[in-house]
N, C-alpha and C positions, 0 to 999 in steps of 0.2 A: 460431102461427103458421098452423096449417092452415086457420083462418078469413079470416087476412091475404092468403093465397094464392089461397083463393076468393073473395076481392072484389075484388082485383088482375086476376083471370083477369073475373069480373062485367064491371069497367068495359072491361075491353079489349074485350071483346067487346062491349058497347055499343057502344063506339063506334065499329069496323068497322062494325057495324049500321047504324047513322045514316051512318058513311060514304060506306058502298056504294049506301043508299036514297039520299041527295044526290047524290051523283054519279050515278046512273043517272037521275034525275028532271032533274037538272040540269047538264048537261056542262059548256054553255057560262060556268060560274061557275068551273069549275077555275083557270083562270087569274088570279083573286084567290088563290087560296094559295100559299104556299111551301109547295117540298117538300122532300123530302131532298137526290133526285137534281138537284131546278134543272129537270126535264125536265117534270113535272106530268104525266105519262102515269099510266093509271092504275094500275100497279107502283109507284108510291109512294107514300109516307106522306105526310101532312103533317108538317112540323120539330114542332110543337107537342106532336104525338099520342108521336112517339120522343123528344122531349126528357124528356116525364114520364116515360116506359119509361126512358130514361137513369137519371132524379133516381131514380127510385125502385131502381132495381137500385143503384146505387152508394153513396146514402146508405144503404143498408140494411148492405152490403159494407165501409164505413168509421166506419158506428155516427156520422154526422152526425145531428142529429135533422130529421125534416123539415121542419120551420118553416124551419129553419137555411137549408138547402138550398133551398127554395123562394125564401125570400126574398131570398137572395143572386141569384137567376137574376131574383127580379123589380127587384132594385137594378139588378143590373147591362145587365140588356137588356128588360127590362119583360113577362120571362115573367110569360101570362096564366093559365097551365094549358093541359089537352090540347086543349083546344075553342078556343085563341086562332089562329082558321085564319091568319091574316095576321101568325104572330108572326114574325121575321126576326133569327134571330142570327148570324149572318153580318155582326158590324161589327167593325170597330177604331176605338179610342178616340182621342182627341186625345193621350193618355199613352202609346200603343202598344198598350194590353190589346186582345185578342183574342178574340173568338168568345162564345160564349153567356154562359159564367162571368166574361170579361173577365181573363184570364189572360195577365200583359208575356213577352214570350216567353222574356227570359233566366236567368226563374224556373221555367220548364217544364223544362227541359234534364232539372235533376235527379229530376227526378218522374217523366220520362216513360224516364232511364235513357239518352239517346241527344240529340244532337242536334234539336229538331225548327226548321221553319220557320214564320212568321207565317204564312203560305196556310196551311200543313198543321193549325195552332192555330187557326185560324179557320175550319176549314170540317169539322175531323173533330169531331164535336159529343161523342162517348163521349171522344174522350183530350181533351179542353177543360175535362169536368167530371167527369172521375177527376182530373187534376192538381187541380181546383178542391178536391176532396172529399179527396185526400191532402195538400195544406195546411191546410185547415182542421180534422183529426186531429192535423199534427204543429204546429199554433199551439194547438189545444187540449191537448197534451201540454207545452208549454212554457208556457202560462199558465194553465190552467185554470178558464179563464171563458169564456163565450160571446162577451161584450161587448167584453172586451177582446181577443179573438180577430178578432173581426168590424169591429174598429175597425185590426187592423195590415192585415187583409186589404183594406180599402178604401184606406189611407195609406202603410201601412209603418211607421207606431209603434203602438204597444199601446195603443190609447187608446176611450173612449169618447166618440164623439161622432155625430151624428142615424143618419148610415145602422147603426153599431152596436146604437145605442137601438132601432132599427126593426127589423131583424132576430132581433136575440136576443128581445124582448118582444112580437111578432106570431106566436102563436100559430095564430090564425086566419087561416093565409095564404090560404086557400079565398077568401077574403071580395073578393080580388081578382080571380080568377079570371073567366072569360067564361062563361055558362053557354048548355049547349048547344041 
């Protein structure tokens, strides 16, 4: 556990150093990044780095394998790692699913413990990812197989489809990530 924390701290520190040096040298490029607070100010983090922090923390908290958590984020909104500076999680699907993990609002209420709005679910990254991790954990408790869980997450039925196969079998999720 100590080694894992040191590794995460090293990655976050390295990411911060890279970002600071990049912003210092090329401030005019900032408008090309998507930020947490939407302002592009020097005090805000790129959303891709924040997503990385959230997924790391919540997948551990809810005991969701990393490859499952990251593959769901990739399949739902094309999250491509902490250096995917143009990542946009603030999406709504044609089916009404919101945010980075594409959660349908009516299903989120029970996992949040209160009524949530679509906008809140779309813009509160931590809430959205936490609802996803809670859903995955609950579904795994019901079905005991990640392929069925992921098929249900994708369609509402416990089935093994392409989405489920990709998310459950792709252990090398970092191959889809953007390099620094």
